C-alpha positions, 0 to 999 in steps of 0.5 A: 378435776378440770383439765385446762388446755391452752387453745391457739389464738387467732388474730381478729383480722389479717396482718395484711388487710386490704390485699385480695387474700387467697384468690390466686390459683397455682397457674396465676402464681406460676405466671408471676414468676415466669413473666418476671424471669422473662425467658423469651428475652433471655432466650433471644439475647443471653446465649450469644453473650455466654458464647463469647467466652464459652464457645461450643460449651455454651450449653453446659454453661446454661446447664450449670446455671440451671442447677444453681437456680434450682438450688436457690429455689430449693433454699427459698422453698425452705421458707415458703413451705412454712410461711407466707408473706408479701415482702418476698425474700426479705421477710424470709431472710428475717427468720434467719439473719435477723433485722440487719440481714433482712433490712439489707435484703429488703434494700437489695430487692428494692434496687433489683426490682425497681431497676428491672422494671425500668429495664423491662420498660426500656426493652419493651419500648425498644422492640415495640418501636422497632416492630412499628418502625418496620411499617412506618407506624412509629414515625414521630414517636420516640423510644422515650415516649413509648417507654412512658406510655408503657409505664402508664399501661403497667401502672393501670394494670397493677392498680386494677387488681392482682387477678387482672395482672396475673391474667395479663402476664399469663396471656402476654408471656404465653404469646411471647414464648409461642412466638419465640419457639416459632422463630427457633423452629423456622431457623432450624428448618432454614438453609444453614449453608447461607449462614455467614462465616465469622470474620477472621478478626473476630475474637475466638471464645476461650472455651474449655472449663474456664470459658464455660465457668465464666459464661455461667455468670451471664447465664445465671443472670437470665434467671433473675426474677424467678423468685417473684411469686414469693411476694404473692404469699398473701394473695395465693390461694394455697401459698404453702404449695403454690408459691414454692412450686411456682419458684421451683418450676420457673427455675426448671422450665426457664432452664430447659428453655435456655438450654434448648435455645443455646443448643439451637444457636450453637448448632446453627454455627460452623465454629464456636462463635454464636451469632445473634438471632437477627443475623441468623434470620437475615442470613437464611433470607427469612426477613419476616422472622425479625418482626416475630422476634421483636413482637415476642421480645417486646411482649416478654419485656412488658410482662416482665415489667408488670410482674416485677412491678407487682413484686416491687409494690408489695415489698413497699407495702410490706415495709409500710405495714411494718412501719419501716417505711412511710405508713401511707405505703400500706394503703390499699384501693377499696375496690381493686384491693391493691397497694395503689399508693405504693404503685403511685410512688414506684411506677413514676420513678421506674418509668421516668428513669429509663425515659430520661436516660434515653431522652438525654441522649444515651443510646436505648440499647445501652440504657437497657444493658446498664439497667439489667446489669445493675438490677442483677447486682441487687437480685444476686445480693438478695439471693445470697442473703436468703441462702445464708439464712437457711441454716440459721432458720432451720436451726432456730425452728429445730428442723436442721437437716444435712440436706438443706444445709449442704445445698445452702452452703454449696450455692453461697460461694457460687453467688458470691463469685457471680455477685463479684463479677457483676459488681465489677462489670457495672461501669464506673462513673455515674452508676458507681456513684449511684450505688454509693449514694444508695448504699449510704442512704440505706445505712442512714435509713437503718441507723435511724430506725435502729435509734428511733424505732428499734421495736419496729426494726426488731419485728421486721419480716412480718408474715401472714397468719390465719385469722378469724376473718379467714375462719368466719368470713362474716365475723363482725371484726373482719377488717374493711379492706384498706382500713387500719386500726 
């Protein structure tokens, strides 16, 4: 008697042909998430913002925000330990929420990623311009022009290859963190007696439990981008290990850095009102600290722009591969194996937006603030959706256990509160109209797909699978990078 057994079948080629598959090591994947989170910029600015409500309890606000970020990372890890994709969180949410939830997550990611790239370019231009201005080198060069030049640099690095991009962000973010730690060390070793006394007219922070809880919202915003390694699932060498570890470690490392930064700034003030780093440096007669601060923040923002751009174009690439966006977005460069057409679409838009706002007369710092607030709304919505998907995903695959479900249910209310707070904080007028237009466009896009391409919409959330090309590198049916059948 012959016993026939069903053998698992392999795809003849990868689902995402053209990308530089299985080439990034764990350090490079980790660098992607760390750079997208821009911890140096967060250390410089966020503690003073949080202290405006938390006062001396600022450190506790960052401790709570770190715990929340780690819980979100744990929810993301429920997916990334089981599947690898180029679509970041929307590909994960699809396995629990279905097409509608996944599409909403994709739109939230596109808004969050695109606006964060714009904000990072503006932030890098502001601080680079300030750094050059101290030597007179920036004469005749506007912040808007600097933003455009930096956008060209980011686009060139993104096209040249993911390995080059990962190396650049690792080097630049490492430099920025080193500079920032040096600044904090110098401030701690300075003359505290020279620090200015806050004005009697300055608002006293609320403090207490309410103040600490309110400050968790801006503290949590400092973590946005830490999940971006999820967009490198196809290109990571061992994605089921390196991606979830990168996301979790980024949340943890960034949290430790933020807590330490908050503790240092709180310790340098006599009362609950935390002063900005620049004021602290000037008061301690350390004028040369300011150039270090500008260099570190500019480097961090530049690395953030490149890392976030990598995630953005891979979401567009994934949508193009699934047929939910123009098919041209799935085209990849034959030599560098990057989604160069998606880069050609995304980077001009994300560069022109801040440059046009600054060139139109909006103060550069105001542009940075507006773009960061608006991008945070997109990120928090994506985090909320992927956390909501966890219990449904685990139930669907028959692996539902109390621990992960409890974590997801615990973090969802926190994200709802944070999302509501940021949605309210974004100014009205042009930005409210912009969000309304984007929301209407997303609904129209979804409605068109549901009517005209229901099969494609039902298949949203494609993830990578082992193929014959992985098993037999010289197999005759191995797809040529950049070509599609």
